[in-house]
Wavefront OBJ file of the C-alpha trace (Angstrom):
o trace
v 114.762 32.692 61.314
v 116.408 36.091 60.930
v 120.168 36.464 61.348
v 121.821 39.743 62.341
v 125.356 40.397 61.122
v 127.308 43.150 62.858
v 130.242 44.894 61.214
v 132.245 47.353 63.308
v 134.452 49.704 61.350
v 136.728 52.721 61.636
v 138.589 54.171 58.653
v 138.057 50.904 56.803
v 137.642 52.258 53.270
v 140.405 50.040 51.877
v 138.764 46.754 52.934
v 135.101 47.213 53.776
v 133.787 46.784 50.223
v 134.941 43.155 50.276
v 133.179 42.661 53.601
v 129.943 44.187 52.295
v 130.070 42.122 49.115
v 130.495 38.873 51.051
v 127.346 39.651 53.051
v 125.428 40.921 50.038
v 126.178 37.713 48.101
v 124.866 35.351 50.763
v 122.173 32.970 49.527
v 120.277 33.338 52.804
v 118.208 36.491 52.465
v 116.592 37.029 55.885
v 119.479 39.214 57.044
v 119.523 42.208 59.374
v 122.847 43.910 58.647
v 124.035 46.327 61.345
v 127.083 48.513 60.657
v 128.626 50.439 63.539
v 131.135 53.050 62.397
v 133.361 54.825 64.896
v 133.081 58.246 63.256
v 135.510 57.510 60.419
v 137.459 60.332 58.781
v 138.122 58.534 55.476
v 135.634 57.374 52.828
v 134.108 54.612 54.968
v 130.793 56.396 55.553
v 130.420 57.159 51.852
v 130.891 53.464 51.082
v 128.329 52.534 53.747
v 125.802 54.870 52.136
v 126.538 53.371 48.727
v 125.899 49.817 49.956
v 122.883 50.787 52.014
v 120.992 51.123 48.750
v 122.158 47.712 47.537
v 120.870 45.974 50.666
v 117.331 47.246 49.987
v 116.341 48.009 53.542
v 118.280 45.182 55.183
v 121.156 47.424 56.333
v 121.038 49.828 59.271
v 124.007 51.846 60.435
v 125.302 54.504 62.809
v 128.465 56.597 62.788
v 129.581 58.042 66.118
v 132.534 57.921 68.523
v 132.805 54.833 70.715
v 134.965 53.407 73.482
v 136.703 50.851 71.306
v 135.974 47.713 69.314
v 133.913 45.848 71.895
v 131.882 48.882 72.898
v 130.948 49.210 69.215
v 130.073 45.504 69.064
v 127.826 45.929 72.088
v 126.057 48.791 70.315
v 125.513 46.521 67.318
v 124.106 43.716 69.448
v 121.660 46.114 71.081
v 120.581 47.390 67.655
v 120.136 43.933 66.143
v 116.712 42.426 65.478
v 117.710 38.905 64.416
v 117.275 35.612 66.257
v 120.958 34.787 65.664
v 123.905 37.200 65.837
v 127.215 36.955 64.017
v 130.070 39.465 63.954
v 132.048 40.085 60.765
v 134.942 42.511 61.082
v 135.468 45.190 58.457
v 138.525 43.460 56.978
v 137.000 39.958 56.990
v 134.867 38.054 54.479
v 132.707 34.949 54.446
v 134.425 32.045 52.732
v 131.417 31.169 50.585
v 127.980 32.472 49.633
v 126.307 29.722 51.691
v 127.822 30.417 55.113
v 124.769 32.057 56.653
v 122.498 29.365 55.239
v 124.686 26.768 56.994
v 124.528 28.691 60.262
v 120.751 28.996 60.288
v 120.245 25.371 59.217
v 122.623 24.101 61.908
v 121.207 26.111 64.796
v 117.571 25.550 63.860
v 117.789 21.843 62.958
v 119.806 20.931 66.053
v 118.000 23.358 68.377
v 121.268 24.957 69.482
v 122.202 28.188 71.242
v 125.305 28.714 69.103
v 127.710 27.263 66.560
v 131.193 27.931 65.205
v 133.512 26.878 62.388
v 136.997 27.290 60.933
v 138.922 30.472 60.186
v 141.581 31.279 57.590
v 144.060 34.101 58.190
v 145.240 35.839 55.029
v 148.471 37.783 54.572
v 149.015 39.829 51.424
v 146.243 37.893 49.712
v 147.693 34.462 50.509
v 146.710 31.840 53.111
v 148.793 32.282 56.244
v 147.242 30.356 59.132
v 144.290 27.972 59.293
v 142.377 27.787 62.567
v 140.566 24.469 62.546
v 138.576 24.995 65.722
v 137.820 21.321 66.402
v 135.069 19.738 68.490
v 134.142 21.490 71.723
v 136.476 20.925 74.668
v 136.894 22.559 78.052
v 138.664 25.927 77.977
v 140.888 24.471 80.713
v 142.666 22.494 77.976
v 143.525 25.715 76.133
v 140.749 25.218 73.590
v 138.592 28.023 72.276
v 136.636 28.509 69.037
v 137.551 31.282 66.616
v 135.415 34.268 67.524
v 134.767 35.528 63.950
v 133.058 32.180 63.239
v 131.041 32.164 66.479
v 127.290 32.674 65.957
v 124.987 32.984 68.977
v 121.267 33.427 69.534
v 120.401 36.938 70.663
v 118.552 35.570 73.672
v 121.878 34.268 75.004
v 123.349 37.785 74.966
v 120.202 39.049 76.661
v 120.447 36.356 79.337
v 124.186 36.269 80.019
v 125.421 39.705 78.993
v 127.505 41.463 76.361
v 131.254 42.026 75.946
v 133.063 43.189 79.081
v 135.071 46.286 78.222
v 137.333 45.779 81.242
v 138.774 42.654 79.591
v 140.509 44.708 76.911
v 141.601 43.076 73.676
v 140.526 39.602 74.825
v 136.909 40.498 75.609
v 135.884 37.971 72.944
v 137.737 35.215 74.844
v 136.003 36.182 78.096
v 132.593 36.211 76.421
v 133.044 32.740 74.913
v 134.481 31.458 78.195
v 131.420 32.811 80.003
v 128.922 31.434 77.498
v 130.447 28.017 76.814
v 132.428 27.131 79.937
v 130.458 28.811 82.715
v 126.890 28.906 81.422
v 127.128 25.709 79.343
v 125.504 27.260 76.272
v 124.947 24.543 73.662
v 127.112 24.700 70.555
v 128.271 22.723 67.512
v 131.374 22.735 65.340
v 130.702 23.174 61.627
v 133.847 21.589 60.229
v 134.164 23.974 57.302
v 135.968 27.177 56.483
v 133.507 29.957 57.290
v 135.499 33.195 57.516
v 138.657 34.598 55.938
v 140.469 37.195 58.037
v 143.275 39.557 57.098
v 146.277 39.323 59.444
v 146.908 42.312 61.681
v 144.804 42.070 64.840
v 145.463 44.589 67.616
v 146.300 41.929 70.211
v 149.199 40.583 68.097
v 151.106 43.779 67.360
v 153.797 43.726 70.052
v 155.233 41.809 73.010
v 153.603 44.267 75.413
v 150.250 43.677 73.712
v 150.694 39.932 74.083
v 151.490 40.291 77.778
v 148.410 42.474 78.147
v 146.337 39.839 76.359
v 147.600 37.138 78.725
v 146.650 39.241 81.742
v 143.212 39.857 80.252
v 142.811 36.113 79.600
v 143.494 35.497 83.281
v 141.045 38.222 84.239
v 138.360 36.489 82.180
v 138.622 33.445 84.461
v 138.643 35.569 87.611
v 135.529 37.609 86.784
v 133.646 34.389 86.031
v 134.787 32.680 89.242
v 136.436 29.922 87.223
v 139.797 28.321 87.975
v 142.158 27.350 85.134
v 145.006 24.878 85.478
v 148.484 26.389 85.768
v 149.194 25.241 82.192
v 145.905 26.418 80.616
v 147.335 29.614 79.132
v 150.441 27.834 77.867
v 148.224 25.320 76.052
v 146.121 28.148 74.631
v 149.249 29.524 72.960
v 150.652 26.114 72.022
v 147.444 25.165 70.204
v 148.183 27.888 67.656
v 151.384 26.256 66.412
v 149.750 23.515 64.264
v 147.557 26.174 62.648
v 150.554 27.358 60.620
v 150.912 23.895 59.089
v 147.276 22.954 58.499
v 146.188 22.202 54.954
v 143.752 24.917 53.947
v 140.615 23.376 52.530
v 136.883 23.173 52.910
v 136.197 20.022 54.897
l 1 2 3 4 5 6 7 8 9 10 11 12 13 14 15 16 17 18 19 20 21 22 23 24 25 26 27 28 29 30 31 32 33 34 35 36 37 38 39 40 41 42 43 44 45 46 47 48 49 50 51 52 53 54 55 56 57 58 59 60 61 62 63 64 65 66 67 68 69 70 71 72 73 74 75 76 77 78 79 80 81 82 83 84 85 86 87 88 89 90 91 92 93 94 95 96 97 98 99 100 101 102 103 104 105 106 107 108 109 110 111 112 113 114 115 116 117 118 119 120 121 122 123 124 125 126 127 128 129 130 131 132 133 134 135 136 137 138 139 140 141 142 143 144 145 146 147 148 149 150 151 152 153 154 155 156 157 158 159 160 161 162 163 164 165 166 167 168 169 170 171 172 173 174 175 176 177 178 179 180 181 182 183 184 185 186 187 188 189 190 191 192 193 194 195 196 197 198 199 200 201 202 203 204 205 206 207 208 209 210 211 212 213 214 215 216 217 218 219 220 221 222 223 224 225 226 227 228 229 230 231 232 233 234 235 236 237 238 239 240 241 242 243 244 245 246 247 248 249 250 251
């Protein structure tokens, strides 16, 4: 079973080598690595070309302007040839060399549409926040899995659609809401640390960004004809609090 990994990047020269190395070192070899660059002006493209040789034909890439992060992700999904698709941002890394092996084994052995795991935020090289996703619940309760650890069969994207650009910085939330809550796509929680992510996401930069994210969260429910409880979005925020106190470990 082939797995496609998509990395979207723009002026990521300072971090993307770590991302490439974490994919290159995976023990699972049937990888289709798709890199979508947004026409970077730094050394990112040169680094992509350098690593293209190391992947021995398993990396394909483009560099061109796009309409933002999720537009670039959609390009990557369309380019992908794997049975399973995972997205690894250009400042993120897999937590171990066996992550993709675990993903393929889990989805194939359990005959699933998707799976997800745990995420560690890093700040200045140190653990900052541990997102232990937990067993699947309804999104009404404020639950959601961490998107960087969310792996989905390509046929699910083909059946239910790609990222909605009109949902802004929370297009990943809308997509998971659509797949898991509305369409009842099957999934499974791998209770292990799968991805390490550097702190500094766009949706967390300012109060205005957070308000915009909340409005986009609400829009995600509206466009899917779903009705949250009045406290759903409060719980979504409240669930983050324990993540700052979780013990960081591989389960």
